[in-house]
Each structure stands twice: as C-alpha cells, then as structure tokens.
N, C-alpha and C positions, 0 to 999 in steps of 0.2 A: 432934719436932725442929720447930720454927718456921718458918712460910712467910713469903715475904715477896714481894709482888706489885708488880710496878712496869708502868708504862706503857712499852712496847717505846720506844728511841730507833732507828731505823732505819739511823744513821750511826754506832750503836756497834757497832766489830768483836763484841764478845761477843754482843749480840743479832742481829747478823749470821749470826751463827755458831749459835745457840741454836733462832732461829724456824726452819730448815731441819731439825734435830734433831727437834723437837717434830712437826713436820709428816710427818716418814718416821717417827716412831712412830706416828702416828695413822693414816697410808696403809694402812702393814705390819699393824696391828690387824684382827682380822675384822671389828669393826664400822666401819672406815675403808676397807672393802672388802677389805684383805689384800695388796695390790698397791704394791709400793713406787714411789714417785715418781721420775720421769727424775731422773738428777742434773742434765741441763742446765737442768730447768724449776726445780730446787733452787739451784742455782748465781744463779739469776738473781731471783727470788723475793721477797728483802728488797729489792732495788732497784726491782723493779716497785710494790711494795707502798708505798715512799718515793715514788711518782710521783703517786700516788691521794690527795688531799687529804682524801679522806673517808673513809680507811681510818685504825685505828690498832690497835695489836697491844696485849696484856697478856699478859707474862710471869711465873711462879710459881717462886720459887727457894726449896730448902733448901738453905742455905750457899751454896757456889759451885755447885751442882746446878740445871739447868733442870730441873722438875718439871710446868709445865704451860704453858697457850698458849690465849689466845682472839684471835683473828682477827676482826675485827669491821668493819661498813661501814654510814656512815650513808645512812638511806634518808629518805624523806618519806611521809607520811601524807596523803592528799588528805582524807579523812574528816574528819581533825582540823587539815589545815593548819599541822603542825608535823613537826618531824625525828623520826626512829625510829632505832633501832640493829639492826642485824641480826648476831649473832653465827653467824658461817659456819663457823668451825671452832673448836672446845673439846675439847682433850685435856688428859687427865693422865696422867704417865708411869705404866707399867705398876708394881705395886710400891708406888705413893703413892697408891693410890686406895683411899679410904674414910676419909682421914685430913684432910677439908674443903679439899683443894685446891680442887675444882671449883666449892665454894661461897664460899671466897675470889677465885676470878678472877671469877665472877658480880657478886658484891660490888662490885667491881673496875669492872666494866661498868656496872652500874645506877649507881654514883656518878658516872660520867663521861655517864652518860647524861643524868642529873638536872643536870649542868652545864651541858650543850649545850642544856636545855631540850626534853629527846626526851618523847613521849606515851609510846612503850612501846619495850620489846625484843622483838625476833623472834628466832627458833632454829627449824632443823627437826632431828628426831630419829627414828632409825627405828624401826619399829614392834616391832621385838624387841630392840631395846636397852632391856631393863626397867631395867636399873642408872640408865644415864644420865637415863631418863624420871623415877626415883624421885628422882634427883639435881636435877633441874629442877623436879619439882612441889614438893620440900621448901623451892625458893626460890620458889615462888609463880607460876610457870609452869603454862597449863593449854592445853587444846586451844583452838582458834580457830575459832569460828562468829559469824555477824552475827544469827543467829536458830537456834530450833529447827528450823523449817520448811527451811530452807536447808541445813541439815547441818554437818557439820565441814569446816574447809578443807582441801584433800591438795596437796602440795608435788609438783609435776610438773616434768620438765625436758624440750629438746629438744635434744641433741646439735649442735654445729655443724662444720662440718669447718673446721681451721684449719692454717695452717700453723706449722710450728715456727719 
C-alpha cells in the first residue's frame, strides 16, 4: 500500500485526532516505555504543540489510516551557528513496520531541515532498540562524538516536578 507523508496542520481536526493516537501507540509499545500517556495530557498535546513556533509534526498515512508520526523541534548548533532539527518522537504503527514508513518519515524531516537551512538532524534511540537503530543507520544516522578521545555522546535526563 502507498504511504503518504504530510506536514501536520495542528488546526486540522483529523491531525488533532491522529497525533495523540500515534503518541499513545508509541507510549504503550515496550520501546516507548509500555505505559499509556494520561488522557489529560493527550487532550491538550496538539494545542500545546501549536503554541510552539519551533515545533512541527509529520504524519504518515496509508489510505485514511495514520501509520506513522515524527514530532520535531528546531534547535541551534553553536558549533556551526545554524539551526538543527531534533526528532523527539518517531513512531510507526505496529503492523506497518518494515514497509518503509519510517524511512519516508525521516526523508520528510530531512527535506524540511534542508528547507530551513539546518546543519543536522538529531534523535535519540534506546540501546536495546536494534530495529530502530538499523532503520536510522540505513538512513545515515550514526553515533555522535566530537573526537575519538572524547567518546560517544550520551543522552541523559533529569526529571523536574511539574504541576498538571
């Protein structure tokens, strides 16, 4: 089946419905943590994304069915004094993996990054998610290091207490 990839319109009711559907599919997958996102979070997600001028989402469809999503955020490389794109979430619906959906999403993100004059695209991937790593390597992603003596970059986090 043909996959169509489009830039999401946060004002489009179908996109407002499909982004949370894909985020919930991602969150409940073992590689997304296996824990559902609270309905209260999902209900306001697209509205909050729409308020961020540096955010965009790309959706993949097969027919009318949403089968993939990439949520992206523009950042800035101080080493190159140019913008960059971080793919924060990339998910392909179970049952549609291995059909080129992920590659199509990555290509759409790369096209947008090139239009914006970005110097690179970044993402994070779990060390045990070998399938995703293979897909990213196929597209040209690799581990990040400034020099051999410095080692590879690690992605760390510190959660902050927030009020809902």
